[in-house]
N, CA, C and O of each residue as an XYZ file, in Angstrom:
952
protein
N      66.200    105.372    128.952
C      65.046    106.077    129.304
C      64.236    105.418    130.659
O      64.147    104.207    130.862
N      63.510    106.773    131.780
C      62.859    105.695    132.686
C      61.266    105.666    131.990
O      60.465    106.174    131.204
N      61.560    104.604    133.008
C      59.641    104.001    132.630
C      58.693    104.537    131.789
O      58.255    104.302    130.663
N      58.351    106.015    133.449
C      57.952    107.488    133.109
C      57.997    107.751    131.295
O      57.260    107.421    130.366
N      59.005    108.353    131.392
C      59.492    108.597    130.087
C      58.923    107.834    129.061
O      58.281    108.407    128.180
N      59.152    105.944    129.052
C      58.798    105.084    128.050
C      57.027    105.607    127.908
O      56.458    106.059    126.915
N      56.561    105.386    129.073
C      54.592    105.780    129.075
C      54.337    107.003    128.290
O      53.423    107.231    127.498
N      55.066    107.552    128.566
C      54.852    109.672    127.696
C      54.810    109.237    126.612
O      53.792    109.237    125.921
N      56.216    108.662    126.174
C      56.382    108.460    124.734
C      55.463    107.842    124.071
O      55.249    108.107    122.887
N      54.446    106.464    125.081
C      53.677    105.966    124.208
C      52.374    106.635    123.915
O      51.662    106.415    122.935
N      52.113    107.623    125.053
C      50.739    108.822    125.122
C      51.214    109.355    124.156
O      50.233    109.187    123.432
N      52.209    110.083    123.264
C      52.408    110.612    122.468
C      52.032    110.035    120.846
O      51.366    110.436    119.891
N      52.703    109.111    121.105
C      52.334    108.304    119.885
C      51.154    108.001    119.323
O      50.825    107.926    118.139
N      50.337    107.775    120.694
C      48.783    107.183    120.592
C      48.051    108.579    120.192
O      47.112    108.535    119.396
N      48.391    109.562    120.628
C      48.431    110.762    120.921
C      47.853    111.391    118.970
O      46.782    111.785    118.510
N      49.348    111.156    118.333
C      49.704    110.978    117.092
C      48.249    110.623    115.847
O      47.642    111.198    114.943
N      48.266    109.188    116.630
C      47.449    108.268    115.738
C      45.918    108.608    115.762
O      45.229    108.795    114.759
N      45.375    108.674    117.427
C      43.912    109.076    117.508
C      43.598    110.276    116.649
O      42.690    110.253    115.818
N      44.553    111.577    116.920
C      44.055    113.045    116.470
C      44.518    112.839    114.743
O      44.596    113.877    114.087
N      44.854    111.345    113.954
C      45.001    111.772    112.662
C      46.120    112.958    112.590
O      46.000    113.653    111.582
N      47.033    113.270    113.341
C      48.312    114.447    112.664
C      49.305    113.895    111.599
O      50.169    113.061    111.868
N      49.121    114.388    110.471
C      50.077    113.549    109.504
C      51.411    114.684    109.165
O      51.381    115.914    109.228
N      52.404    113.896    108.842
C      53.573    114.083    108.888
C      53.917    115.647    108.372
O      53.874    115.789    107.150
N      54.188    116.607    109.016
C      54.636    118.218    108.394
C      53.783    119.110    109.155
O      53.941    120.323    109.024
N      52.516    118.449    110.268
C      51.785    118.951    111.088
C      52.201    119.113    112.365
O      52.617    118.116    112.954
N      52.165    120.586    113.144
C      52.591    120.520    114.884
C      51.872    119.855    115.246
O      50.707    119.576    114.965
N      52.901    119.409    116.247
C      51.850    118.986    117.727
C      51.792    120.000    118.370
O      52.369    120.978    117.897
N      51.133    120.130    119.579
C      50.601    120.975    120.736
C      52.318    121.647    121.498
O      53.438    121.170    121.676
N      51.745    122.761    121.711
C      53.552    123.003    122.410
C      53.703    122.136    123.637
O      52.867    121.354    124.089
N      55.255    122.481    124.230
C      54.990    121.772    125.360
C      54.463    121.634    126.632
O      54.380    120.785    127.519
N      54.100    122.898    126.378
C      53.345    122.950    127.825
C      52.289    122.657    127.763
O      51.747    122.418    128.842
N      51.470    122.526    126.520
C      49.829    121.909    126.693
C      50.216    120.597    126.866
O      49.632    119.853    127.654
N      51.731    120.044    125.778
C      51.247    118.342    126.180
C      51.618    118.245    127.530
O      51.001    117.322    128.061
N      52.468    118.894    128.391
C      52.703    118.584    129.756
C      51.648    118.662    130.617
O      51.546    117.696    131.373
N      50.816    119.546    130.730
C      49.416    119.471    130.945
C      48.541    118.103    130.659
O      47.832    117.478    131.448
N      48.782    117.884    129.471
C      47.774    117.431    128.840
C      48.292    115.930    129.129
O      47.429    115.238    128.588
N      49.089    115.209    129.602
C      49.382    113.887    129.983
C      49.899    114.185    131.400
O      50.719    113.302    131.649
N      49.784    115.097    132.528
C      50.098    115.639    133.924
C      51.454    115.431    134.424
O      51.716    115.053    135.566
N      52.434    115.742    133.366
C      54.032    115.349    133.354
C      54.622    116.572    133.889
O      53.892    117.558    133.988
N      55.943    116.646    134.275
C      56.735    117.663    134.303
C      57.458    117.860    132.782
O      57.561    116.905    132.012
N      57.852    118.954    132.512
C      58.600    119.346    130.869
C      59.512    118.747    130.846
O      59.806    118.492    129.679
N      60.405    118.209    131.765
C      61.876    117.659    131.710
C      60.952    116.353    131.160
O      61.029    116.036    129.973
N      60.125    115.658    132.038
C      60.040    113.910    131.488
C      59.421    114.125    130.282
O      59.492    113.049    129.687
N      58.711    115.128    129.430
C      57.772    115.380    128.082
C      59.233    115.795    127.600
O      59.327    115.133    126.566
N      60.164    116.342    127.705
C      61.668    116.509    126.929
C      62.346    115.335    126.518
O      62.927    115.160    125.447
N      62.200    114.410    127.631
C      62.752    113.182    127.188
C      62.036    112.010    126.935
O      62.585    110.909    126.896
N      60.805    112.190    126.756
C      59.827    111.570    125.604
C      59.902    111.633    124.060
O      59.609    110.739    123.266
N      60.478    113.208    123.738
C      60.257    113.393    122.972
C      61.375    113.969    122.373
O      61.164    114.840    121.529
N      62.271    113.728    122.581
C      63.823    113.169    122.445
C      64.182    111.794    122.040
O      65.024    111.570    121.171
N      63.546    110.890    122.665
C      63.733    109.895    122.278
C      63.112    109.715    120.825
O      63.809    109.593    119.818
N      61.815    109.713    120.828
C      60.883    109.853    119.673
C      61.655    110.499    118.576
O      61.962    109.705    117.687
N      62.101    111.882    118.375
C      63.045    112.232    117.745
C      64.390    111.314    116.852
O      64.687    111.264    115.659
N      65.031    110.604    118.209
C      65.711    109.756    117.723
C      65.624    108.600    116.817
O      66.515    108.164    116.088
N      64.464    108.181    116.963
C      63.680    107.094    115.924
C      63.254    107.405    115.163
O      62.527    106.603    114.577
N      63.404    108.882    114.583
C      62.776    109.227    113.827
C      61.018    109.555    113.345
O      60.427    109.678    112.272
N      60.713    109.596    114.509
C      59.484    109.905    114.544
C      58.535    111.014    114.846
O      57.308    111.110    114.862
N      59.871    112.088    115.158
C      58.966    113.818    115.775
C      60.238    114.238    114.899
O      61.103    113.430    114.561
N      60.247    115.424    114.615
C      61.289    116.871    114.411
C      61.204    117.972    114.906
O      60.534    118.781    114.265
N      61.734    118.366    116.009
C      61.894    119.203    116.634
C      62.583    120.286    116.007
O      63.772    120.030    115.816
N      62.068    121.845    115.482
C      62.742    122.598    114.935
C      62.244    123.765    116.300
O      61.109    124.073    116.663
N      63.967    124.343    116.971
C      63.875    125.046    117.723
C      63.305    126.599    117.228
O      63.684    127.082    116.160
N      62.588    127.135    117.912
C      61.636    128.203    117.944
C      60.535    127.690    116.769
O      60.287    128.709    116.125
N      60.181    127.171    116.509
C      59.035    126.973    115.572
C      57.815    125.399    115.658
O      56.830    125.239    114.937
N      58.331    124.405    116.800
C      57.870    123.723    117.117
C      58.375    122.437    116.676
O      59.406    122.292    116.018
N      57.115    120.919    117.312
C      57.921    119.920    117.363
C      56.261    119.257    116.380
O      55.059    119.493    116.503
N      57.162    118.299    115.376
C      56.231    118.664    113.818
C      56.371    116.482    113.877
O      57.274    115.744    114.272
N      55.269    116.254    113.392
C      54.897    114.681    113.200
C      55.805    114.314    112.164
O      56.072    115.159    111.310
N      56.216    113.407    112.122
C      57.038    112.282    110.362
C      56.548    111.347    109.873
O      55.486    110.873    110.277
N      57.059    110.995    109.130
C      56.841    109.617    108.406
C      57.925    108.678    108.889
O      59.144    108.852    108.880
N      57.225    107.653    109.307
C      57.526    106.480    110.335
C      58.479    106.527    109.664
O      58.551    107.492    108.903
N      59.727    105.406    109.657
C      60.931    105.287    108.855
C      60.523    103.183    109.002
O      60.217    102.515    109.990
N      60.712    102.803    107.621
C      60.378    101.142    107.650
C      61.678    100.646    108.919
O      62.821    100.974    109.239
N      60.674     99.717    109.302
C      61.699     98.985    110.085
C      62.438     97.737    109.227
O      61.724     97.079    108.469
N      63.635     97.465    109.327
C      64.798     96.808    109.220
C      64.870     95.695    110.114
O      65.174     95.986    111.271
N      64.667     94.519    109.863
C      65.137     93.215    110.895
C      66.519     93.248    110.497
O      67.266     93.031    111.451
N      67.059     93.433    109.490
C      68.382     93.302    109.046
C      69.099     94.597    109.468
O      70.277     94.665    109.120
N      68.653     95.514    110.076
C      69.518     97.235    109.995
C      70.891     96.583    110.929
O      70.821     95.743    111.826
N      71.943     97.166    110.474
C      72.895     97.160    111.208
C      72.946     98.086    112.498
O      73.775     97.599    113.267
N      72.512     98.960    112.901
C      72.285     99.453    113.906
C      71.796     99.333    114.884
O      71.926    100.151    115.795
N      70.809     97.834    114.985
C      70.348     97.446    115.900
C      71.037     96.251    115.849
O      71.538     95.738    114.849
N      71.035     95.720    117.302
C      71.602     94.032    117.627
C      70.854     93.382    117.591
O      69.780     93.660    118.124
N      71.126     91.786    116.722
C      69.963     91.242    116.629
C      70.764     89.629    116.071
O      71.467     89.504    115.068
N      70.318     88.330    117.254
C      70.596     87.380    116.809
C      70.508     86.993    115.317
O      69.847     87.610    114.482
N      71.442     85.619    115.029
C      71.182     84.777    113.566
C      69.851     84.177    114.021
O      68.899     84.643    113.396
N      69.602     83.464    114.745
C      68.226     83.287    115.387
C      66.977     84.234    114.812
O      66.163     84.039    113.910
N      67.168     85.245    115.651
C      66.092     86.236    114.918
C      65.754     86.886    113.965
O      64.651     87.347    113.671
N      67.373     86.965    113.116
C      67.084     87.339    112.011
C      66.467     86.171    110.966
O      65.928     86.499    109.909
N      66.557     85.308    111.225
C      66.330     83.853    110.290
C      64.781     84.090    110.449
O      64.058     84.364    109.492
N      64.318     83.952    111.807
C      62.537     83.792    111.663
C      62.525     85.336    111.400
O      61.407     85.697    111.766
N      63.097     86.231    111.026
C      61.991     87.758    110.482
C      61.761     87.738    109.109
O      61.083     88.282    108.237
N      62.868     86.619    109.335
C      62.523     85.892    107.302
C      61.398     85.644    107.333
O      60.633     86.104    106.485
N      61.004     84.879    108.280
C      59.508     84.097    107.738
C      59.973     82.371    107.691
O      59.029     81.598    107.531
N      61.021     81.910    107.789
C      61.897     81.014    108.132
C      61.857     80.237    109.226
O      61.656     80.717    110.341
N      62.092     78.643    108.960
C      62.092     77.824    109.986
C      63.765     77.852    110.800
O      64.747     77.744    110.066
N      63.898     77.953    111.830
C      65.073     78.175    112.470
C      65.488     76.534    112.895
O      64.596     75.776    113.276
N      66.505     76.205    112.821
C      67.206     74.819    113.098
C      68.754     75.326    113.557
O      69.095     76.508    113.525
N      69.797     74.001    114.073
C      70.921     74.266    114.419
C      71.934     72.801    114.355
O      71.454     71.670    114.419
N      72.771     72.968    114.277
C      73.549     71.597    114.396
C      74.600     72.095    114.886
O      75.095     73.036    114.264
N      75.324     71.584    116.256
C      76.295     71.477    117.162
C      77.250     71.105    116.680
O      77.253     69.885    116.512
N      78.556     71.878    116.196
C      79.508     71.377    115.546
C      80.479     71.002    116.337
O      81.052     70.016    115.873
N      81.030     71.464    117.606
C      81.722     71.570    118.975
C      81.880     72.394    119.843
O      81.972     73.588    119.559
N      81.937     72.018    120.892
C      82.419     72.738    121.929
C      83.954     72.651    123.185
O      84.277     72.035    124.201
N      84.250     73.220    122.689
C      86.073     73.348    123.314
C      85.849     73.522    124.315
O      84.742     73.687    124.828
N      87.246     73.515    124.963
C      88.155     73.909    126.183
C      89.067     74.583    125.886
O      89.863     73.844    125.305
N      89.468     75.627    125.936
C      90.985     75.988    125.609
C      91.364     76.466    127.662
O      90.662     76.771    128.627
N      92.682     76.288    127.432
C      93.357     76.413    128.490
C      93.579     77.454    128.407
O      93.002     78.112    129.273
N      94.468     78.283    127.428
C      95.330     79.412    126.941
C      93.869     80.162    126.118
O      93.005     79.484    125.561
N      93.855     81.468    126.191
C      93.338     82.170    125.443
C      93.707     82.755    123.804
O      93.972     83.955    123.873
N      93.780     82.290    122.545
C      94.559     82.971    121.724
C      94.698     84.539    121.807
O      93.918     85.339    122.323
N      96.109     84.809    121.051
C      96.355     86.297    120.985
C      95.603     87.252    121.253
O      95.403     88.128    122.095
N      95.034     86.621    119.776
C      93.961     87.362    118.552
C      92.702     87.988    119.604
O      92.374     89.171    119.689
N      92.264     87.120    120.170
C      91.148     87.131    120.690
C      91.398     87.505    121.984
O      90.397     88.041    122.458
N      92.661     87.427    123.047
C      93.124     87.997    124.133
C      92.673     89.636    123.670
O      91.854     90.373    124.219
N      93.440     89.864    122.583
C      93.427     91.582    122.750
C      92.699     91.637    122.365
O      92.562     92.860    122.335
N      91.741     91.182    121.839
C      90.058     91.956    121.461
C      89.427     92.195    122.753
O      89.160     93.277    123.276
N      89.225     90.961    123.202
C      88.568     90.963    124.359
C      88.910     91.606    125.639
O      88.177     91.644    126.627
N      90.648     92.345    125.480
C      91.196     92.936    126.405
C      91.014     91.673    127.842
O      90.593     91.927    128.970
N      91.553     90.133    127.233
C      91.752     89.108    128.559
C      93.334     88.708    128.210
O      93.922     88.891    127.144
N      93.877     88.066    129.517
C      95.257     87.644    129.645
C      94.775     86.423    128.548
O      93.678     85.974    128.212
N      96.383     86.091    128.122
C      96.100     84.877    127.544
C      96.086     83.967    128.193
O      95.567     82.969    127.693
N      96.662     83.857    129.661
C      96.289     82.586    130.506
C      94.928     82.651    131.078
O      94.733     82.374    132.261
N      93.740     83.101    130.073
C      92.132     82.751    130.515
C      91.713     81.962    129.873
O      91.730     82.137    128.654
N      91.053     80.524    130.543
C      90.643     79.620    129.987
C      89.297     80.408    129.460
O      88.510     81.203    129.974
N      89.454     79.679    127.963
C      88.059     79.820    127.470
C      87.499     78.596    126.764
O      88.023     77.534    126.429
N      86.103     79.146    126.630
C      85.679     77.969    125.773
C      84.939     78.117    124.288
O      84.489     79.214    123.956
N      84.858     77.225    123.612
C      85.169     77.811    121.676
C      83.782     76.851    121.681
O      83.773     75.633    121.856
N      82.351     77.909    121.390
C      81.058     77.153    120.317
C      81.123     77.249    118.974
O      81.598     78.253    118.443
N      80.741     76.407    118.404
C      80.902     76.411    116.796
C      79.450     75.605    116.430
O      79.095     74.575    117.003
N      78.957     76.047    115.735
C      77.406     75.748    115.608
C      77.056     76.163    113.921
O      77.440     77.215    113.409
N      76.307     75.177    113.252
C      75.901     75.604    111.976
C      74.760     76.016    112.103
O      74.396     75.531    113.174
N      73.382     77.018    111.414
C      72.580     77.769    111.618
C      71.540     77.310    110.447
O      71.900     77.743    109.352
N      70.552     76.678    110.412
C      69.764     76.398    108.735
C      68.636     77.024    109.295
O      68.314     77.384    110.427
N      68.172     77.050    108.271
C      66.892     77.386    107.510
C      65.892     77.106    106.448
O      66.010     77.425    105.265
N      64.834     76.439    107.023
C      64.115     75.201    106.001
C      65.017     74.698    105.609
O      65.299     74.453    104.436
N      65.874     74.365    107.013
C      66.155     72.724    106.664
C      67.935     73.605    105.509
O      68.603     72.689    105.029
N      68.323     74.564    105.285
C      69.480     74.853    104.758
C      70.131     75.392    105.574
O      69.710     75.921    106.602
N      71.814     75.279    105.015
C      72.936     76.001    106.027
C      72.366     77.120    105.475
O      71.677     77.355    104.482
N      72.883     77.811    106.473
C      72.448     79.349    106.006
C      73.161     80.313    106.993
O      72.717     81.460    107.029
N      74.228     79.994    107.814
C      74.841     80.623    108.766
C      76.087     79.875    109.511
O      76.017     78.694    109.171
N      76.878     80.014    110.134
C      78.089     79.199    110.689
C      78.472     80.280    111.895
O      78.403     81.471    111.595
N      78.784     80.000    112.946
C      78.984     80.994    113.913
C      79.957     80.357    114.709
O      79.723     79.181    114.988
N      81.176     80.949    115.212
C      82.059     80.615    116.320
C      82.085     81.553    117.242
O      82.250     82.736    116.947
N      81.907     81.084    118.593
C      82.197     82.055    119.701
C      82.905     81.897    120.763
O      83.010     80.756    121.214
N      83.339     82.627    121.197
C      84.176     82.331    121.689
C      83.834     83.189    123.579
O      83.536     84.383    123.578
N      83.919     82.500    124.845
C      83.457     82.999    125.412
C      84.358     82.742    126.688
O      84.958     81.671    126.606
N      84.641     83.569    128.032
C      85.644     83.278    129.380
C      85.056     82.040    129.935
O      83.840     82.070    130.127
N      85.953     80.521    130.347
C      84.994     79.302    131.116
C      84.322     79.639    132.483
O      83.529     78.917    133.087
N      84.994     81.440    133.041
C      84.085     81.546    134.214
C      82.658     82.129    133.900
O      81.810     82.418    134.744
N      82.564     82.227    132.788
C      81.425     83.278    132.374
C      80.336     81.678    131.450
O      79.354     81.317    132.099
N      80.598     80.930    130.122
C      79.975     80.005    129.553
C      80.203     78.992    130.633
O      79.033     78.633    130.771
N      80.983     78.169    131.628
C      80.556     76.919    132.218
C      79.456     76.650    132.645
O      78.956     75.534    132.503
N      78.768     77.822    133.367
C      77.253     77.729    133.668
C      76.170     77.958    132.817
O      75.127     78.137    133.445
N      76.062     78.012    131.649
C      75.401     77.756    130.835
C      75.764     76.301    129.633
O      75.178     75.970    128.602
N      76.648     75.863    130.149
C      76.526     74.282    129.069
C      76.275     73.129    129.723
O      76.940     72.795    130.704
N      75.227     72.368    129.211
C      74.427     71.214    129.772
C      75.361     69.530    129.077
O      75.305     68.795    128.091
N      76.066     69.643    130.254
C      76.355     67.792    130.033
C      77.316     67.979    128.396
O      77.172     67.176    127.475
N      78.427     69.402    128.318
C      79.005     69.081    127.087
C      78.224     69.567    125.389
O      78.750     69.416    124.286
N      76.611     70.269    125.749
C      75.672     70.260    125.134
C      74.735     72.014    124.702
O      74.430     72.956    125.433
N      74.595     71.842    123.617
C      74.191     73.329    123.877
C      73.142     73.353    122.957
O      72.991     72.520    122.064
N      72.225     74.564    123.236
C      71.276     75.008    121.946
C      70.375     75.673    122.479
O      69.943     75.714    123.631
N      69.996     76.448    121.102
C      69.020     77.721    121.736
C      69.676     78.903    121.489
O      70.554     78.982    120.628
N      69.191     80.186    122.433
C      69.511     81.544    121.850
C      70.587     81.844    123.136
O      70.315     81.815    124.337
N      72.145     82.198    122.373
C      72.973     82.204    123.616
C      72.409     83.619    124.234
O      72.059     83.802    125.400
N      72.408     84.259    123.515
C      71.941     85.577    124.372
C      70.876     85.669    125.328
O      70.566     86.779    125.761
N      70.220     84.532    125.748
C      69.085     84.089    126.394
C      70.039     83.656    127.677
O      70.226     84.042    128.831
N      70.600     82.476    126.660
C      71.116     81.755    128.067
C      72.049     82.220    129.172
O      72.001     81.949    130.372
N      73.022     83.080    128.417
C      73.694     84.097    129.247
C      73.091     84.934    129.706
O      73.825     85.287    130.629
N      72.164     85.598    129.741
C      71.471     86.324    130.788
C      70.312     85.687    131.521
O      69.670     86.449    132.243
N      69.817     84.036    131.446
C      69.516     84.012    132.185
C      70.097     82.749    133.251
O      69.423     82.576    134.266
N      70.831     82.220    133.131
C      71.720     80.978    133.348
C      73.093     81.830    134.108
O      73.586     81.277    135.091
N      73.650     83.075    133.673
C      74.917     83.402    133.926
C      74.458     85.136    134.355
O      75.085     86.190    134.244
N      73.523     84.918    134.708
C      73.442     86.540    134.737
C      73.984     87.874    133.666
O      74.032     89.023    134.105
N      74.325     87.586    132.413
C      74.924     88.397    131.910
C      73.724     88.828    130.957
O      73.067     87.889    130.511
N      73.373     90.011    130.611
C      73.173     90.768    129.408
C      73.329     91.417    128.804
O      73.280     92.594    129.161
N      73.653     91.021    127.326
C      74.232     91.924    126.441
C      73.830     92.652    126.257
O      72.628     92.413    126.365
N      74.003     93.792    125.939
C      73.190     94.859    124.949
C      73.621     95.873    123.931
O      72.904     96.763    123.474
N      75.046     95.606    123.587
C      75.694     95.903    122.356
C      76.977     94.936    121.836
O      77.549     93.920    122.231
N      77.071     95.841    120.752
C      78.333     94.911    119.813
C      79.367     95.774    119.366
O      79.112     96.978    119.343
N      80.513     95.371    118.998
C      80.672     96.499    118.231
C      81.304     95.417    117.070
O      82.172     94.557    117.218
N      80.434     95.846    115.709
C      80.539     94.569    114.670
C      81.467     94.978    113.453
O      81.708     96.176    113.304
N      81.903     94.222    112.736
C      82.759     94.670    111.803
C      82.457     93.887    110.582
O      82.899     92.753    110.770
N      81.835     93.991    109.275
C      81.382     93.600    108.055
C      82.575     93.193    106.879
O      83.311     93.830    106.126
N      82.362     92.010    107.125
C      83.764     91.595    105.835
C      83.392     90.478    104.864
O      82.589     89.548    104.949
N      84.397     90.949    103.735
C      84.618     89.659    103.304
C      85.367     88.295    103.585
O      86.513     88.708    103.765
N      85.412     87.179    103.705
C      86.114     86.558    104.105
C      86.965     85.809    103.043
O      86.497     85.805    101.904
N      88.235     85.127    103.265
C      88.990     84.859    101.896
C      88.679     83.918    101.896
O      88.170     83.306    102.835
N      88.950     83.477    100.624
C      88.933     82.271     99.391
C      89.011     81.449    100.041
O      87.907     80.905    100.064
N      90.078     80.662    101.013
C      90.579     79.329    101.392
C      89.658     79.623    102.809
O      89.588     78.606    103.500
N      89.264     80.268    103.122
C      88.346     80.314    105.013
C      88.126     78.632    104.638
O      87.797     78.023    103.620
N      88.442     78.300    105.835
C      87.202     76.902    105.824
C      85.776     76.556    106.517
O      84.900     75.697    106.422
N      86.104     77.928    107.402
C      84.374     77.822    107.493
C      83.513     78.683    106.717
O      82.307     78.527    106.907
N      83.922     79.667    105.778
C      83.066     79.586    104.352
C      82.732     78.940    103.673
O      81.572     79.070    103.280
N      83.540     77.909    103.170
C      83.079     76.985    102.371
C      82.027     75.607    102.711
O      81.800     74.668    101.948
N      81.499     75.813    104.052
C      80.179     74.933    104.889
C      79.040     75.534    103.943
O      78.129     74.852    103.474
N      79.185     76.683    103.759
C      77.877     77.568    103.174
C      77.564     77.638    101.525
O      76.530     77.858    100.894
N      78.639     77.414    101.216
C      78.343     77.309     99.780
C      78.047     76.034     99.053
O      78.716     75.225     98.410
N      76.706     76.170     99.421
C      75.566     75.110     98.804
C      75.915     74.995     97.128
O      76.343     74.022     96.507
N      75.517     76.548     96.578
C      75.018     77.102     95.594
C      75.687     77.633     94.551
O      76.384     78.451     95.152
N      76.035     77.772     93.134
C      77.060     78.371     92.192
C      77.139     80.032     93.216
O      78.071     80.603     93.783
N      75.412     80.405     93.032
C      75.572     81.602     92.848
C      75.793     82.326     94.925
O      76.075     83.499     95.169
N      75.642     81.616     95.647
C      75.620     82.048     96.650
C      77.520     82.273     97.448
O      78.447     81.469     97.354
N      77.513     83.792     98.250
C      78.384     84.249     98.565
C      78.412     84.179     99.922
O      77.455     83.665    100.503
N      79.731     84.782    100.786
C      79.011     84.618    102.117
C      80.028     85.716    102.859
O      81.155     86.063    102.506
N      79.271     86.122    103.961
C      79.920     87.467    104.454
C      79.912     87.374    105.842
O      79.126     86.707    106.515
N      81.189     88.354    106.398
C      81.415     87.388    107.810
C      81.440     88.837    108.858
O      81.868     89.955    108.569
N      80.951     88.463    109.877
C      80.532     89.724    110.938
C      81.664     89.029    112.117
O      81.882     87.896    112.546
N      82.171     90.274    112.330
C      83.405     90.021    113.223
C      82.354     90.615    114.387
O      81.531     91.390    113.900
N      82.229     90.416    115.738
C      81.639     91.258    116.754
C      82.159     90.577    118.103
O      82.348     89.402    118.418
N      82.329     91.923    118.841
C      83.002     91.652    120.483
C      81.305     92.758    120.844
O      80.854     93.694    120.184
N      80.697     92.026    122.301
C      79.837     91.632    122.276
C      80.254     92.380    123.624
O      81.439     92.165    123.875
N      79.481     93.379    124.775
C      79.498     93.967    126.086
C      78.069     93.658    126.650
O      76.990     93.172    126.309
N      78.650     94.178    127.621
C      77.314     93.802    128.816
C      76.688     95.312    129.484
O      76.904     96.406    128.964
N      75.865     95.098    130.759
C      75.418     96.616    130.798
C      76.772     97.597    131.496
O      76.899     98.820    131.553
N      77.851     96.264    132.067
C      78.713     96.744    132.671
C      79.921     97.385    131.420
O      81.009     97.747    131.868
N      79.738     97.470    130.280
C      80.656     97.591    129.275
C      81.779     96.720    129.368
O      82.850     97.163    128.954
N      81.738     95.453    129.877
C      82.581     94.368    129.928
C      82.536     93.503    128.615
O      81.463     93.165    128.115
N      83.851     93.135    128.040
C      83.851     92.102    126.930
C      83.545     90.982    127.428
O      84.345     90.380    128.146
N      82.122     90.418    127.086
C      81.809     88.734    127.406
C      82.143     87.736    126.152
O      82.722     86.650    126.168
N      81.550     88.511    125.001
C      81.017     87.633    124.008
C      82.261     87.841    122.461
O      82.434     88.965    121.989
N      82.839     86.856    121.993
C      83.396     87.391    120.454
C      83.262     86.329    119.832
O      83.630     85.178    120.066
N      82.383     87.063    118.543
C      82.100     86.309    117.503
C      82.142     86.245    116.166
O      81.961     87.330    115.613
N      82.343     85.223    115.397
C      83.028     85.006    113.969
C      81.353     84.545    113.370
O      81.026     83.395    113.666
N      80.432     85.282    112.655
C      79.467     85.266    112.045
C      79.255     84.731    110.909
O      78.039     84.885    110.792
N      79.621     84.186    109.955
C      79.642     83.453    109.092
C      77.993     83.234    108.436
O      77.212     82.340    108.762
N      77.700     84.572    107.208
C      76.244     84.028    106.642
C      76.176     84.367    105.189
O      77.054     85.004    104.608
N      75.173     83.947    104.677
C      74.919     83.521    103.153
C      74.327     85.128    102.825
O      73.407     85.664    103.442
N      74.865     85.544    102.044
C      74.803     86.738    101.120
C      73.567     86.623    100.515
O      72.941     87.683    100.542
N      72.918     85.574     99.903
C      71.487     85.513     99.303
C      70.437     85.522    100.028
O      69.304     85.626     99.559
N      70.767     85.389    101.539
C      69.936     85.251    102.171
C      69.555     85.962    103.497
O      68.588     85.804    104.242
N      70.634     86.803    103.552
C      70.920     87.244    104.711
C      71.120     88.705    103.774
O      71.700     88.708    102.687
N      70.338     90.312    104.621
C      70.825     91.570    103.508
C      70.956     92.437    104.819
O      70.093     92.383    105.695
N      71.851     93.079    104.895
C      72.329     93.942    105.939
C      71.635     96.030    105.603
O      71.005     96.147    104.552
N      71.700     96.547    105.933
C      71.282     97.816    106.008
C      71.536     98.684    107.256
O      71.451     98.379    108.445
N      72.021    100.368    106.404
C      72.551    100.938    107.711
C      71.795    102.035    107.699
O      71.827    102.528    106.572
N      71.131    102.641    108.435
C      70.560    104.617    108.158
C      71.873    105.287    108.622
O      72.779    105.184    109.449
N      71.328    106.199    107.363
C      73.422    107.282    107.702
C      72.279    108.698    107.256
O      71.422    109.001    106.426
N      72.878    109.153    108.273
C      72.088    110.679    108.524
C      73.257    111.641    108.758
O      74.303    111.526    109.397
N      72.547    112.965    107.776
C      73.433    113.982    107.747
C      73.625    114.360    109.127
O      74.394    115.278    109.414
């Protein structure tokens, strides 16, 4: 979406709020809105399409454009890419971490190489951390990155903070999406046992292949999370 369309999108939302347009009520016609905001119809349509995608407008061809009930914002919705830290903070908990290890591997494990479309001769860095919320272990992450990329974000063999931000600020790589698989780890998975501190605790495993703006696979992650802390949702449409 262009900056101009983003601005018009915000103006439409403000127009609905200021004029107290209720769900089910029709907005002015495309021509009227174009004149009101002094933009072309093409620009207006782009903004309206985005609002429709977000569930904030309903477009009925031949009938008009209607306001809808806003959808609830779900921090752990599976259709949005959030970091583990983001999810902990969104729950109002104090986030901290423990660095378990940073390993350099001269070769890429065959299963990781296949997932990331790398040669098995690709040197890799493996970052392993345990994440805590209010002092209690709630997540354990293992991240595989090519050394040519990750070498620039390591400082003296140590690391802390947001991996996404470090990749963007220090390596010039902006992660924009991921293919995520939500599974249940096997009962003998050693990484899972780090989080089983309470009898009622169970663990979910997110296998995630992250890609950048050029659709390059730049990061593969295994994120073990406690299911009594993290709740995942997905909006399904018909």
